[in-house]
C-alpha positions, -999 to +999 in steps of 0.1 A: +433+510+801+439+547+801+474+549+816+490+582+827+472+610+810+459+586+783+493+573+773+482+536+772+448+542+756+455+537+719+476+507+726+449+490+747+421+498+723+442+483+695+448+451+714+414+446+731+387+467+713+359+444+724+369+447+761+370+485+758+335+484+741+321+463+770+336+485+796+323+517+780+288+503+777+289+496+815+296+533+820+329+552+821+340+560+857+329+596+863+364+607+874+378+596+841+349+606+819+363+638+806+396+624+796+382+592+780+357+613+760+386+633+746+405+601+737+376+583+720+363+614+701+397+623+685+395+658+701+428+653+720+447+651+687+429+682+674+439+702+705+475+692+702+477+700+665+462+735+670+479+753+699+467+788+706+438+786+681+410+786+708+424+817+725+426+834+692+390+827+684+377+837+718+398+869+724+405+884+690+376+873+667+340+885+665+309+865+656+277+874+640+259+850+664+270+866+696+235+881+704+218+848+697+243+829+719+238+854+748+200+851+744+201+813+747+227+810+775+202+813+803+180+786+787+207+760+787+204+737+817+187+764+838+183+741+868+220+731+869+240+750+895+270+755+872+249+774+847+224+792+870+243+823+879+238+851+854+272+859+839+287+834+862+317+811+854+294+784+838+276+809+815+308+826+806+325+794+796+295+783+776+294+816+758+331+814+750+329+778+736+298+786+714+312+819+702+346+803+693+328+776+673+306+801+655+338+818+643+358+786+636+330+773+614+311+803+600+291+780+576+274+763+605+278+793+629+257+789+660+224+769+661+201+766+691+207+732+706+244+734+704+244+749+739+232+716+755+260+697+738+287+722+748+272+726+783+274+688+789+311+688+778+320+717+801+309+697+831+338+674+824+366+694+809+380+729+803+367+754+778+395+746+753+390+708+756+352+712+752+357+734+721+379+708+704+355+680+713+327+700+698+348+705+666+355+667+666+318+659+668+306+684+642+335+679+617+337+641+621+371+634+636+361+598+643+325+592+633+303+609+607+302+647+611+273+659+632+271+693+615+246+681+590+220+680+618+224+717+623+224+726+586+189+719+572+202+722+536+226+693+542+198+668+546+209+649+577+182+663+600+153+654+576+167+620+569+170+609+605+135+620+613+122+600+582+141+569+595+126+569+630+090+558+621+104+533+596+124+517+624+093+516+646+073+499+618+101+474+611+103+466+648+066+454+646+059+472+678+024+482+686+036+517+692+038+520+654+001+526+654+004+559+673+038+573+663+042+564+627+037+590+600+027+586+563+057+568+549+040+548+520+033+521+545+002+521+567+006+522+604+002+488+620-009+476+654-039+469+676-049+506+678-046+517+641-055+554+639-080+564+614-077+602+613-047+618+597-047+645+624-038+619+649-006+609+630+024+622+649+055+635+631+088+625+648+098+662+647+073+666+675+092+644+699+125+631+684+143+661+670+160+669+703+172+633+706+195+638+676+204+675+679+215+672+716+221+635+718+195+632+746+213+659+768+182+681+766+154+657+772+168+629+793+181+630+829+218+635+833+226+601+848+211+585+816+224+611+791+260+606+803+258+568+798+244+574+763+272+599+756+298+573+767+286+549+740+278+576+714+314+589+714+328+554+710+303+537+687+287+566+668+252+578+661+236+544+658+231+544+696+207+574+693+184+553+671+187+523+694+179+543+725+150+561+709+135+528+698+142+512+731+123+538+751+094+536+728+092+498+731+095+500+768+067+525+772+045+513+744+018+496+766+011+530+782+016+551+751-009+532+729-037+540+754-033+578+752-052+603+730-033+626+708-030+656+731-016+634+760+005+613+737+027+643+726+034+652+762+042+616+771+066+613+742+086+642+755+083+633+792+090+596+798+084+581+833+112+576+857+113+538+854+120+542+817+150+564+824+169+537+843+201+532+823+207+497+837+173+488+822+171+509+791+206+506+777+208+467+776+174+468+758+189+493+733+220+472+728+199+442+720+181+459+691+193+452+655+188+484+635+218+485+611+201+469+582+170+491+585+192+522+587+212+513+557+181+506+536+166+539+548+197+558+539+198+543+504+161+551+498+165+587+511+195+594+489+177+580+458+147+603+466+171+633+472+197+630+445+211+664+452+221+654+487+259+656+493+279+623+494+284+608+528+254+623+545+242+605+575+258+584+603+285+559+594+268+528+608+286+500+625+273+465+630+247+462+657 
């Protein structure tokens, strides 16, 4: 499918897109992951169109975010050997990519959470390749720009967190009773909560799902499989995986009191983190209609929101 250095990729995708989609959902071979990520994200074209730009940003420019980046470097994948050494090659590369982006896009700059995205990319490609893939993601080379999640004024962050409980309620899952928030529809399920203090806002457990595309909260072997699909199909997979893991764990979650429920929603059991179990469940969920309806409703309620906010959804 790929060919030498990616030479056959566009031709193959054009002829057999459904075959490519099935193969990516099975998991991109690890030895090809970095190259395929660049091909499906559109970052390879950005790199070729901008020779020397990355070096200019790293070597000759300064950023107002440098202190913040340095402060957060050691907190990014602290248990991963590539990033453990203080001022080691991993931390230096991560700093360079984040600093370069904060200069390249001064409106977004640097936001905590970007480090986990950039760090994941650096495990599979060079600094320059990782930088341009970060640009492709935030600026929307293929799918909707991810930058809105890092810019609160843009509206994307709030919208996706409003959508999560609506998807749960629409799924008619019993977990709705303990994870839904007040959304003009009462929580449903066998364990309806009666006290408002027990209502859990998705920002308590789901914000990192979207900001880091599960690279912060999920184990690497699962996060990588999700990233394979995310880069090819777009942000809809984040909603599907989030809903899938809640559905899988709902029998245990509905039994927990508030204080234990918050911990459980941030630390799912190992059996729920099996990609060969969780991802087929996620693929089977139909969420496009609910997402489209939620987007229309949110835009009506927030008329000052810029056009095009939110993920471009593809059929389930």
